[in-house]
Structures are given as structure tokens and as C-alpha cells.
N, C-alpha and C positions, 0 to 999 in steps of 0.2 A: 406062506405070509399074507396077513390081511391088515391093509392101512385103513384105519376107521377114523373117520372125521366127525366131530360132534359141531355141528352146525346151529349156533346159537340165536334164537329169534329170527328167523329168515323173513317172515313175512313182515315184521316191525322194523329191524334194523338191515335196510337193504338201499343206502342211498348211494345213487352214482354207479350202480352196477356193481357194488360190492359182493354180489352172490357170484359175479365171474370169478372171484380169486378161489372158490370153492371147485367150479368147473375146471378152472386150470391146473389146479393140485389133482384131480381126478384123472384129467386127461395124461397129464405128464407121469402119473404113477402108472396107469394102464400101458402107455406105450412101453414101459419096462417090464411088463407082464407082471405087476402087482396088483394082487385082488384088493379092490377099495370098496368102502361101504360108507355112505354118507347117513348120519343119524341126525334127523330134524328136530331140533330141541327148542319147544316152544312154550308158551304158558300152559303151565299144568303137566308138563312131562315130569315122569319119575325118573330120576338120574341115579336110583339106588343101585342098579343093576348093570350101569353102563360104564365102561372102560373106553377110553380113546386114546389113540396114538396123538392126535392133534385136535385143537379146539379153535374155533374161527367165530368171530363175531363182529359184524359190521356197524356202519354208522347209520344214523336217522336224524331227524329233526326233535326239537324240544318235545314236540307233542309223542311223538313214538318213544322217546326215552323215558317219558311219564308214564307211558303204556305199560312198558315191561318192567318199570322200577319196582314195584311192590314184589312181585315174582321173583326178579334178580336178587333182590337184598333179602328177602325171608327164605326162598326156597331153592335158588339156585347158588346163592352166594357162598354158603360154607362149602359146597362141592368144588366151586370154582377156586376158593381161597386154598384150600388144601392141593388141588390140582397142580395150580401155578406154583404156590410154594414148595412143592414135592419136586419141581423142575420139569413139569408136563409143558410141552410145546403148544405154542399158541400164537395166534396172529390177532390181533384187537384194531379194528380201525375206527376214528374219529369219534363218535358217541359212545362207543364200547369202551376205547381208550379213557375217554373221560370219566365214566362210570367206575372204572376199576380203581380210581385215584380216592381221595379223601371226601371230596365233595363238588361239585357242579353248579354254581351260582349263576341260574339263568338271568336273561336280558330284563326280566321283570322284578327281580331282587330275590326272589325265592330260591330256595338251597335244597339240591337234592344230596342226601349224605352218601356217598359213595362206600364200595366195598373195602376200600383202604389197602387194596392189596399193594398197589404202587404207592409209593411216598410221593405223592403230587396232588396239585389241586388245579381246578379250572376257573375262570370267571369270565362272564360275558358282560362287556361295559356298555351294551347297547348302542344307541346311536352315537355316542360319544367317540367312539373308534371304528372305522370302516371294518366289513369283513375280510378276514384273510382269504383272497381268491386267486387261483391263477397256477401255472405251470411251477414245480418244484423241481430243483435237481439238489440234491444231498452228497456229501462225502461220507461213508460210513465210519463209525468209530473205530479207533485202534482195537478195542475190545473185541467188536464183532468181527473185523478182518482177519485178526489173530486165531479165530476159531479154527481148529484142525479141520473140522467138517466143510466149512465154509470155503476152505483154501482148496481142498481137495476138489471139489466142485466147480469153483469159480472160473468162468470163461469171458465176463463181462468186464471185470474191474472193480475199483471202489466206489462207484456210485450208483446211488439209487435215482430213478426219476417218478413222476407222478403228479397229481394234480389235486390241489387243496380248496376247500371251501368251508370255512367255519367262522362262527363269530366268537365262540369262546377260546380264552387264551390259559395255555397249560403251563403250570410252573413247577418244576422237578424239584424235590428235595435234594440236600446237599450231597446225600450219598448216592444218588440216582443215576444211572448212565443213559445218556443220550443214544438214540439209534444213530445219530449222524450230525454231521455240522451242516448247515446251509450253506449252498452255493448261490441258488436262485430261488427266491420264493420267502415266505414267513416263517414257516415253520410251526415250534410250539406256541410262540407267543408274539413274534415280530421284533423282540428285543434282544433276546439273549444268544440269538444265532444257531440255536439247536432245533433239532427235529426228532421226534418220537421218543421213545423211552426202550431201553433194554434192561430186562430184569430176570434173570435166571436164564430160561429156556423161552422166555414170552416176550413179545414184541407188540409195542403200541406205537401207532403212527397216525398222521393224518393224510396220509397219501392214498386217495382215491384212485381209479383209472379204469379198471382196477388194479392196484400195485403190481400184482405179480404177473400181468399181462405184458410187460416192458422190463421186467425184472426177473428172467429166470434161474438167476443164481439165488435169490432170494427164495424162490419156490422150490428149487431143489434142495436149498439148506434145509427146510422145513419138513421136506419128505424125509430126507436121508436120516436126519437127526431126531426126529420123531420115531424111526423104525430102528434106531440104534446102528445104521450102515455107516461106512467110511467112504462108499463111493457109490456111482451110480452109471448104468449104461449111458452114454453120451447120445444126445437128439441134435436134430437139424434145428440149430437156432439160429440161422443166418438172417432171416426174415426179422424176428424179434430182435437180434443184435442191431440191425439196420435202424429198426422202431426208436431203440433204446438210445443209440447215439443221436438220430435226428431229434429227439427229445430234449436232450441236453442243449439243442441251439434254440430252443423256442424262447420266446420271451415270456415274461412272467405274466 
């Protein structure tokens, strides 16, 4: 069995240690004896022969999003649309999450058309609104908590913890499911109380940290789900569990 991760734009979209998510997935898979391959997908990479178990794409500032924009929209876009809509597993952080929506309106008023895979849009209101910065605690949505694979692996509970820092506000379409409900923090837009999006087997979120460092139940769900497994060998997560619990007590 091989666990193949497609890591999109590692140089441009790697804000706040998002690459740590890939390192955590690799570590946790290898500890179970699973063979892992990480394929770096950058500007100009040909995807025709690539087949991934999991796709990861991180966050980046507006300048980095614009740097990858043409390549993402014209070259990688068709592949990602098909992959996501076909039920491929994926984790998309901050800037990647935004670019998979309908559009991103930046602080200067310019608009980047998104891939439109997720029915959502993002707008940055400039200095009229403060950035969404701080620690986040959210309660996972019922739809996610009731996933059979997640329940078989979950030893943490129903919360996610992380850190957010974004100027853009994301608004979900009526039929889109949020990843969770905000307990502490701003979430998607500081208005509706939701964080992230859950679409088929893909997750979009504003949680940095990296998010998987304190949420091993999410990491293991991604590993097992993408490999078609219903269980994984248990690991000693006592230290991570302590970090997760401590993070729930942090101020925003």
C-alpha cells in the first residue's frame, strides 16, 4: 500500500508552517508501516500521469496567490475540479480554500476568479474591517462527526483547534456545509459563526498551526479515508492530546 500525497505549490503557498501538515501526515502514516510518497506540484508540473490519494494546498499572501493564479486556473484547475468532484480527499488551507471558491476580491478591489469547485466567495474589505487574527476553537459539524471513518479513529472529541490570520471574509452558498461551528475565534467571516467548508471528501479551512499538529483525529481521518481503510493502528498521542486540550483554553 502506498500513500501518495500531491502537495500543490509548496514554495508559494506555505504560510505559517502549513507545510507541517504534510510532514505530520507522512510521519503518522510511516509510524503505521505505510509507504508514503510526496509529489511536489509546482508551476509547470504536468499532472497527466499523476494519481494521488490526497491533495494538500496551503495558504499564502495575496502576492503568492496571484503568482500561482494563472497556472492554477488554466493548467491545474481542470485536474483539481475533477479530483474534488469525484470524491478525492483533500485539505485546503486559507488562500487555497479561497481560490477554490467562485472568486476572491482583494483589498485593492481587484477580483481573482476562482475555480468554482466550492460554492462560496471571499471578499477583503480593506481597512474598514480588522483582520481575523487569533486562536480558534470550533465544534465539528454533525455531518463530519457522523462520518463512519472519523468515528472509528476519533480519540480526541468533537473539537478542532488552530490559529487564524486572514483579511478576507468567506461566505458559503446555501447548500454548502461548514466544517464546524466557531466557539472561539472569527471563522469564515466573523458574522455567521461558521468555520471552513466540507464538500464531498474535501476540507477547506482557515486554521493554520499547522492544523494537523494538534488535531490528530483529523489527520488520521484523512489518511484512513484516502486509503479506503476503516481503522488505523493506534499511536501514542498523549502529548498531542495535552496540547489540544491546552489550546482550547487559550484566549482569542
